[in-house]
C-alpha positions as CSV (number, residue, x, y, z in Angstrom):
1,M,69.4,138.4,158.5
2,S,71.3,135.7,157.6
3,E,70.1,132.6,155.8
4,P,68.6,129.7,157.9
5,I,71.3,127.1,157.0
6,V,74.9,127.9,155.7
7,I,77.3,125.0,155.1
8,Q,81.0,126.3,154.3
9,R,83.5,123.7,153.0
10,L,82.0,121.0,155.5
11,T,84.2,117.9,155.7
12,K,84.1,114.7,157.6
13,D,86.8,112.0,157.5
14,F,86.2,108.7,159.2
15,G,89.8,107.3,159.0
16,G,90.4,107.9,155.7
17,F,86.9,107.3,154.4
18,I,85.6,111.0,153.2
19,A,81.7,110.7,153.9
20,V,81.3,114.6,153.3
21,D,84.0,116.3,150.9
22,D,84.3,120.5,151.1
23,L,80.6,120.6,151.2
24,S,79.4,124.2,150.7
25,L,75.5,124.9,150.4
26,T,73.2,127.6,151.4
27,V,69.4,126.9,152.2
28,P,67.2,130.3,151.3
29,R,64.7,131.3,154.1
30,R,61.1,129.7,153.6
31,S,62.2,127.3,150.9
32,F,61.7,123.6,151.1
33,M,65.2,122.1,150.2
34,G,65.5,118.5,149.3
35,F,69.0,116.9,149.8
36,L,69.2,114.6,147.3
37,G,71.4,111.6,146.6
38,P,71.8,108.0,146.9
39,N,72.4,105.7,149.8
40,G,75.8,106.4,151.1
41,A,76.0,110.0,149.7
42,G,76.9,111.4,152.7
43,K,73.5,112.7,153.5
44,T,73.0,112.0,157.1
45,T,76.5,112.4,158.0
46,A,76.0,116.1,156.8
47,I,72.3,116.4,158.6
48,K,74.3,114.7,161.9
49,I,76.7,117.5,162.1
50,L,74.2,120.2,161.4
51,T,72.1,118.8,164.4
52,N,75.4,118.4,166.4
53,M,75.0,114.5,166.7
54,L,78.5,114.5,165.1
55,S,81.4,116.8,164.6
56,A,83.0,117.6,161.5
57,T,86.5,117.1,160.5
58,S,86.9,120.7,159.2
59,G,84.5,123.6,157.7
60,E,81.3,125.3,159.3
61,A,77.8,124.6,159.7
62,L,75.5,127.6,160.6
63,L,72.1,127.7,161.7
64,N,70.3,130.9,161.6
65,G,74.2,132.5,161.6
66,I,75.3,130.7,164.7
67,D,77.9,128.0,164.2
68,V,76.4,124.7,165.4
69,T,79.8,123.3,166.2
70,K,80.6,126.3,168.7
71,D,77.2,126.8,170.4
72,P,75.0,124.1,169.6
73,K,72.2,125.2,172.2
74,A,71.8,128.5,170.7
75,A,72.2,127.2,167.1
76,L,69.6,124.4,167.6
77,A,67.0,126.5,169.6
78,D,65.0,127.5,166.9
79,V,65.2,124.1,165.1
80,G,63.3,121.2,165.0
81,A,64.7,117.8,163.3
82,V,63.7,114.2,162.8
83,V,66.9,112.3,162.3
84,E,67.0,108.6,161.0
85,T,64.2,106.3,162.6
86,P,62.4,108.0,165.2
87,E,61.8,106.0,168.3
88,F,59.7,106.9,171.7
89,Y,58.4,105.1,175.1
90,P,56.0,102.7,173.9
91,Y,54.0,103.4,177.0
92,L,53.7,106.9,176.4
93,T,50.8,108.5,174.1
94,P,51.7,111.4,172.0
95,N,50.1,114.0,174.0
96,E,52.2,112.5,176.8
97,T,55.4,112.5,174.7
98,L,55.1,116.2,173.5
99,A,54.4,117.2,177.3
100,Y,57.7,115.5,178.3
101,L,59.5,117.1,175.2
102,G,58.0,120.6,175.8
103,E,59.2,120.6,179.1
104,L,62.9,119.4,178.0
105,R,62.4,122.7,175.6
106,G,61.3,124.9,178.5
107,M,57.6,125.3,177.2
108,S,55.1,126.5,179.5
109,K,52.2,124.0,180.3
110,E,49.7,126.3,178.5
111,D,52.0,126.7,175.5
112,I,52.4,122.7,175.4
113,A,48.8,122.1,175.5
114,R,47.9,124.7,172.7
115,R,50.7,123.6,170.3
116,S,50.3,119.9,171.0
117,K,46.4,120.2,169.8
118,E,47.6,122.3,166.8
119,V,50.7,119.8,165.8
120,M,48.3,116.6,166.2
121,E,46.1,118.2,163.9
122,T,48.8,119.0,161.6
123,V,50.1,115.5,161.2
124,K,46.4,114.0,161.3
125,M,46.5,112.3,164.7
126,T,44.3,113.9,166.7
127,D,42.0,110.6,167.3
128,W,45.6,108.8,168.1
129,A,46.5,111.4,170.3
130,D,45.6,109.5,173.7
131,K,46.5,105.8,172.4
132,R,50.0,104.3,173.5
133,I,52.7,104.6,170.8
134,G,53.9,101.2,171.2
135,K,50.8,100.2,169.0
136,F,51.5,102.3,166.5
137,S,52.7,101.9,162.8
138,K,55.9,102.8,161.6
139,G,54.2,105.6,159.5
140,M,52.2,106.9,162.9
141,K,55.4,106.9,164.6
142,Q,56.9,109.2,162.1
143,R,54.0,111.6,162.1
144,V,54.3,111.8,165.7
145,A,58.2,112.5,165.3
146,I,57.0,115.4,162.8
147,A,54.9,116.5,165.6
148,Q,57.6,116.9,168.1
149,A,60.0,118.5,165.5
150,I,57.4,121.8,165.0
151,L,56.1,121.3,168.6
152,H,58.0,124.6,170.0
153,E,57.3,126.3,166.6
154,P,60.6,126.5,165.1
155,T,61.7,128.6,161.6
156,V,64.0,125.4,160.5
157,I,63.0,121.8,160.2
158,I,65.3,119.3,159.3
159,L,64.3,115.9,158.3
160,D,66.4,112.9,157.5
161,E,64.4,110.6,154.8
162,P,61.2,111.1,156.4
163,T,59.5,108.5,154.2
164,S,62.4,105.9,154.2
165,G,61.0,102.4,155.3
166,L,57.2,103.3,154.7
167,D,54.9,101.0,153.0
168,P,52.8,103.0,150.1
169,R,50.1,104.3,152.0
170,G,52.7,105.4,154.9
171,M,54.7,107.4,152.5
172,V,51.8,109.2,150.9
173,E,50.5,110.3,154.4
174,V,53.6,111.3,155.0
175,R,54.4,113.3,151.9
176,D,50.6,114.9,152.5
177,I,52.1,116.5,155.8
178,L,55.2,118.0,154.0
179,N,53.0,119.3,151.6
180,E,51.1,121.3,154.4
181,L,54.7,121.9,155.9
182,K,55.7,123.5,152.5
183,K,52.4,126.1,153.0
184,A,53.6,127.4,156.4
185,D,56.3,129.9,157.6
186,Y,59.2,127.1,157.8
187,T,62.8,126.4,156.2
188,V,62.6,122.8,155.2
189,F,65.9,121.0,154.9
190,M,64.9,117.2,153.9
191,S,67.2,114.6,153.1
192,S,65.9,111.9,150.5
193,H,67.2,109.5,147.7
194,L,63.9,109.2,146.0
195,L,63.7,111.6,143.1
196,N,60.2,111.5,142.5
197,E,59.8,112.7,146.2
198,V,61.7,115.6,145.8
199,Q,60.4,116.6,142.4
200,E,56.9,116.4,143.9
201,V,57.1,118.2,147.3
202,C,60.2,120.4,147.3
203,T,60.8,124.0,145.8
204,D,64.5,123.7,145.7
205,V,67.3,121.0,145.5
206,A,70.8,120.2,146.2
207,L,72.3,117.1,144.3
208,I,75.0,115.3,146.3
209,N,77.0,112.1,145.4
210,R,80.1,110.7,147.4
211,G,80.0,113.8,150.2
212,K,80.1,116.3,146.9
213,L,77.8,118.9,145.9
214,L,76.9,118.5,142.1
215,R,74.5,121.1,141.6
216,S,72.1,123.1,143.7
217,G,68.9,125.4,143.1
218,S,65.2,125.7,142.4
219,V,63.5,122.2,141.2
220,A,62.3,124.1,138.2
221,E,65.3,125.2,137.0
222,L,67.3,121.9,137.4
223,V,64.1,120.0,135.9
224,G,64.1,122.7,132.9
225,A,68.2,122.2,132.8
226,A,67.4,118.3,131.9
227,T,67.5,117.8,128.1
228,V,66.5,114.1,128.1
229,R,62.8,113.7,128.8
230,R,60.9,110.6,129.6
231,I,57.5,110.5,127.9
232,E,54.5,108.4,128.3
233,V,52.1,107.5,125.8
234,R,48.4,106.3,126.1
235,T,46.7,104.9,123.0
236,S,43.1,103.5,121.8
237,Q,44.7,100.7,120.2
238,Q,46.6,97.8,121.9
239,V,50.5,98.5,121.7
240,S,52.0,95.4,119.9
241,G,55.4,94.9,118.8
242,E,54.7,96.4,115.4
243,V,53.4,99.5,117.0
244,L,56.7,100.1,119.0
245,N,58.7,99.3,116.1
246,K,56.9,101.8,114.0
247,V,57.4,104.5,117.1
248,S,61.0,103.7,117.5
249,R,62.1,104.7,113.9
250,L,60.8,108.4,114.6
251,E,63.8,110.5,114.4
252,G,64.7,111.5,118.1
253,I,63.2,108.3,120.0
254,S,65.4,106.1,122.1
255,E,64.5,103.6,125.0
256,I,61.4,102.9,124.0
257,R,59.3,100.2,126.1
258,A,55.6,98.9,126.5
259,A,54.1,99.9,129.8
260,G,50.8,97.9,129.6
261,E,48.3,96.9,126.9
262,H,47.8,100.6,125.8
263,Q,50.6,102.4,126.7
264,F,54.2,102.6,125.8
265,T,56.9,104.9,127.4
266,F,60.2,106.4,125.5
267,S,62.8,108.8,126.1
268,M,63.9,112.1,123.9
269,E,65.5,115.4,123.9
270,G,63.9,118.8,123.7
271,G,61.3,121.0,125.2
272,D,57.6,121.8,124.6
273,E,58.3,122.4,120.6
274,A,60.0,118.9,120.3
275,Q,57.6,117.1,122.2
276,A,54.4,118.7,119.8
277,R,56.6,117.5,116.7
278,M,57.0,114.0,118.2
279,L,53.4,114.0,119.0
280,T,52.3,114.9,115.5
281,G,54.5,112.1,114.3
282,I,53.3,109.5,116.4
283,Q,49.8,110.5,115.5
284,S,50.9,110.2,111.6
285,L,51.6,106.4,112.1
286,G,47.9,106.3,112.9
287,L,47.8,105.9,116.3
288,N,44.8,107.4,118.4
289,V,46.8,109.1,121.4
290,V,44.6,109.4,124.3
291,S,47.3,111.0,126.3
292,F,51.1,112.4,125.9
293,K,53.1,113.6,129.0
294,E,55.9,113.7,130.8
295,S,56.6,110.9,133.3
296,G,57.8,113.5,135.9
297,L,61.3,112.3,136.0
298,A,63.2,115.1,134.4
299,L,65.2,115.1,137.3
300,E,66.2,111.9,137.1
301,S,67.9,112.2,133.9
302,L,69.8,115.2,135.0
303,Y,70.9,113.8,138.4
304,M,72.0,110.2,136.4
305,S,74.0,112.5,134.0
306,L,75.6,114.9,136.8
307,I,76.8,111.4,138.7
308,K,78.3,110.0,135.7
309,E,80.5,113.4,135.2
310,S,81.5,113.0,138.9
311,R,83.1,109.5,138.7
């Protein structure tokens, strides 16, 4: 069986501006791959080609082995997608919207009714299923958009920055849904410019900049490849300038800064052994350490170093 998403030497030239540049990428079956890059990196352009909203200048985009540029209907039959900001008829309810979209997909009334109930539970919108969408917040509309994407039980889901523009509560709600999708039998390909989002939600990641693939692999592998770690330390003592001065003199510490009355962060190289030695060194200064942990942004240091190399 072919992989669910295979991109081969894909290029999109907008009259001299290369948005996607000879991009090749394979998304493993049942993975949750983050397509990570800054704004303007070419993520949405690549996704629009995958979903047949744009034509490629050259190259191939295969969905379940079918070239979307040659047979888009067959290629997209087993795909659900949310691309850019979702908009719905404001006078319809989620149930009415799902019924309409289900009919367009050729689903039976029985299947639409069954799946509408299931997907509204998945996106935690059951209580809003018969309310007018025009009254919904952006985060609620995004959840309805995810519901319609999985209505027909696709094997592949494509999401274009699903938390973009949401307030903190909306972002948390959508990420909870993404984590639920990760547990199900889907292959998910999600673009994002948020490093912490990809590191928290995804199993795999593809790093892109200026339309070019920088690196891809499992999140664990790429995090492990990051040599510089950001460490967060909380102490029982107040963090003064004198405390920071003492810590900054320890070998291997860089970019140290206060992060609160009893907290500071710094960068260092090395894995578990190096961190254990650093903890011992900090304690030897007479500091009572309450917690000592990575700040969860190891992927950031790797990504920034790759972007610098690609310039």
